[in-house]
C-alpha positions in Angstrom: -12.3 142.8 -41.5 -10.3 145.8 -39.8 -12.6 148.1 -38.0 -13.8 151.5 -40.1 -14.6 152.9 -36.4 -11.3 151.8 -34.8 -9.2 153.2 -37.3 -11.2 156.6 -36.7 -11.2 156.2 -33.3 -7.3 155.7 -33.5 -6.9 158.9 -35.7 -8.6 160.6 -33.3 -7.3 160.0 -30.3 -3.5 159.3 -31.6 -3.6 162.3 -34.3 -6.0 164.9 -34.0 -6.3 165.1 -30.4 -2.5 164.6 -29.5 -0.6 167.7 -29.3 2.6 165.9 -30.3 3.1 162.2 -31.8 6.4 163.2 -32.7 7.8 161.6 -36.3 5.0 159.1 -37.9 5.2 156.6 -40.1 1.6 154.8 -41.7 2.2 152.1 -44.2 -0.6 150.2 -45.9 -2.8 150.5 -49.2 -5.2 152.9 -50.5 -9.0 152.6 -51.7 -7.2 153.2 -55.1 -5.7 150.0 -55.4 -2.0 151.7 -54.8 0.2 151.0 -51.5 0.8 154.1 -49.6 3.4 155.3 -47.7 3.0 158.5 -45.0 5.6 160.0 -43.6 5.8 163.2 -41.1 7.9 165.4 -39.1 7.2 167.7 -36.1 9.1 170.0 -34.1 9.0 171.7 -30.7 12.7 173.2 -30.6 13.6 175.8 -32.8 16.3 173.6 -34.4 13.7 170.7 -34.9 10.8 173.3 -36.6 13.8 174.2 -39.1 13.3 171.7 -41.5 11.9 170.6 -44.8 11.0 167.2 -46.3 12.6 167.3 -49.9 11.9 164.7 -52.4 14.6 163.6 -55.3 15.2 160.9 -57.6 12.9 158.4 -55.8 14.5 159.5 -52.3 13.0 161.7 -49.5 15.5 163.3 -46.7 15.0 166.0 -44.2 17.2 169.5 -45.1 17.6 172.7 -42.7 15.9 175.8 -43.8 18.2 177.7 -42.1 21.6 175.9 -42.0 22.7 178.2 -39.4 19.9 177.7 -37.0 21.4 174.1 -36.6 21.6 173.9 -32.8 22.0 170.1 -32.1 23.7 167.2 -33.6 22.4 167.2 -37.5 22.5 163.5 -37.5 19.4 163.0 -35.4 17.3 165.7 -37.6 19.1 165.7 -41.0 18.8 161.8 -42.7 17.3 160.1 -45.8 13.8 159.4 -44.7 12.7 157.3 -48.1 14.9 155.2 -50.3 14.3 152.0 -52.7 15.8 148.9 -53.1 14.1 146.7 -56.3 10.8 146.0 -55.0 11.4 147.0 -51.3 10.6 150.4 -50.1 12.1 151.4 -47.1 11.3 154.7 -45.0 12.5 155.5 -41.2 13.1 158.4 -38.8 16.6 158.5 -38.7 20.5 157.5 -40.4 19.3 153.6 -40.1 17.4 154.1 -43.4 21.2 154.2 -45.0 22.4 150.9 -42.7 19.0 149.5 -44.1 19.2 150.1 -47.5 22.8 148.7 -47.7 21.4 145.6 -46.0 18.4 145.2 -48.4 20.8 145.8 -51.7 23.1 142.9 -50.2 19.9 140.6 -50.1 19.8 141.2 -46.4 16.7 141.2 -44.4 15.1 144.1 -42.6 15.0 142.2 -39.0 18.6 141.5 -39.1 19.6 145.1 -40.4 17.7 147.0 -37.2 19.3 144.7 -34.7 22.4 146.2 -34.4 20.9 149.6 -34.1 20.0 151.4 -30.4 17.1 154.0 -29.7 18.2 157.7 -30.4 21.0 159.0 -27.7 18.5 161.9 -27.0 18.1 162.4 -23.4 16.0 162.4 -21.6 13.7 161.5 -24.1 15.6 158.7 -25.3 13.7 159.0 -28.7 12.4 155.5 -31.0 14.0 154.6 -33.9 10.9 153.7 -36.1 11.1 152.4 -39.3 9.0 150.7 -42.3 9.1 148.5 -45.4 6.5 147.6 -48.1 7.8 144.6 -49.8 6.1 144.0 -53.4 8.1 140.9 -53.7 6.4 138.9 -51.2 3.4 141.7 -50.7 3.2 143.1 -47.5 4.6 145.6 -44.8 7.3 145.9 -42.1 7.4 148.1 -38.8 9.7 148.3 -36.0 10.8 149.9 -33.1 13.7 150.3 -31.2 13.0 152.3 -28.0 14.7 152.8 -24.3 14.5 149.4 -22.3 11.9 149.5 -19.3 14.1 148.2 -17.1 17.1 150.5 -17.4 16.7 153.3 -19.8 20.1 152.2 -21.1 20.0 149.0 -23.4 16.9 149.3 -26.1 14.4 147.1 -27.0 13.9 145.9 -30.7 9.9 145.2 -31.4 9.1 144.2 -35.2 5.5 143.9 -37.0 4.3 141.8 -40.2 1.7 142.2 -42.2 0.9 140.0 -44.8 -2.8 140.9 -45.4 -3.3 144.5 -46.0 -6.9 145.7 -47.1 -7.3 148.5 -49.1 -8.4 151.8 -47.1 -6.2 150.8 -44.0 -3.0 151.2 -43.2 -1.0 150.5 -39.9 1.0 153.2 -37.3 3.6 153.8 -34.9 5.0 157.2 -34.0 7.9 158.4 -32.1 5.9 159.5 -28.9 2.7 158.6 -26.8 2.2 162.2 -26.3 3.1 165.5 -24.9 5.8 165.4 -21.6 9.1 165.8 -19.8 10.6 163.4 -20.7 7.9 162.7 -23.7 6.6 159.1 -23.2 8.0 156.7 -26.0 5.2 155.1 -28.2 3.5 152.1 -26.5 1.8 149.0 -27.4 1.4 147.5 -31.2 0.5 149.5 -34.3 -2.5 151.3 -35.0 -5.1 151.0 -37.5 -5.4 154.2 -39.3 -7.8 155.1 -42.4 -6.2 155.5 -46.0 -9.3 156.7 -47.6 -8.9 158.3 -51.3 -5.8 159.3 -53.6 -2.4 160.7 -52.0 -3.7 164.3 -52.6 -6.7 163.0 -49.8 -4.4 161.7 -48.1 -2.2 163.9 -47.4 -4.6 166.4 -46.8 -6.1 164.5 -44.1 -3.1 163.6 -42.5 -1.2 167.0 -42.6 -4.9 168.7 -41.0 -4.9 166.0 -38.4 -1.3 166.8 -36.9 -1.0 169.8 -34.2 -0.7 172.8 -36.4 2.1 174.4 -34.2 4.2 171.0 -34.1 3.8 170.0 -37.7 6.8 170.7 -39.7 6.7 168.1 -42.7 4.6 165.6 -44.4 5.3 163.0 -47.5 3.3 160.5 -49.3 4.7 158.1 -51.5 2.2 156.5 -53.6 3.8 152.7 -55.1 1.8 151.7 -58.0 1.1 147.7 -58.3 3.7 147.7 -61.1 6.0 148.9 -58.5 6.3 152.8 -60.3 5.9 155.0 -57.1 6.0 159.1 -56.5 6.8 161.3 -53.5 4.3 163.9 -52.6 5.5 166.4 -49.9 4.1 169.3 -47.8 6.1 171.8 -45.7 5.1 174.2 -43.3 8.2 176.5 -43.9 
């Protein structure tokens, strides 16, 4: 069984006491027998903070709060973050969402869809692309990290993680960054065990309050019932 102490320690270290874990994904199951997906965005620049999350027709997307303040390539900050393909519920931190949707719609595989993708072209940070999928057809979760190669920084390393036995009250988290810095260090290691206690409102409050109050931008919790019905609840700073 997963360790509650380990999950709590990860939560405190990587989120509560971390000023900038960046964007993040947590996939798992709540103590209410539902599948849970948590996604959040953070920002340090004016452009990154000038965003809100919008849930509509079963999808989640980022949107500029003030379009005139978009100061960089909008493809890196404006994108679909959550989508659904049959019994597969996907969440990512970028444009790969649409490609993943198209691949799964054609009965493709999670891994195959993401292999062609590189990390984000935002030197000097080279932000990782993070993606996840909750699959009810073969119950379990997938997580993926695509980051700059430690060998040369130009090519990309692809890491994939699959969990078929996810106990209630726990999730697995990946974030874009390990913490703040110049350049910002990418996430390291394997997905972190995290707590997912209570209903969607309780989970949203727990994670929203954990994120640094200056840098947090928006957070969404998708609740997936055992019959496949799903809802997305959003919290925005702006």
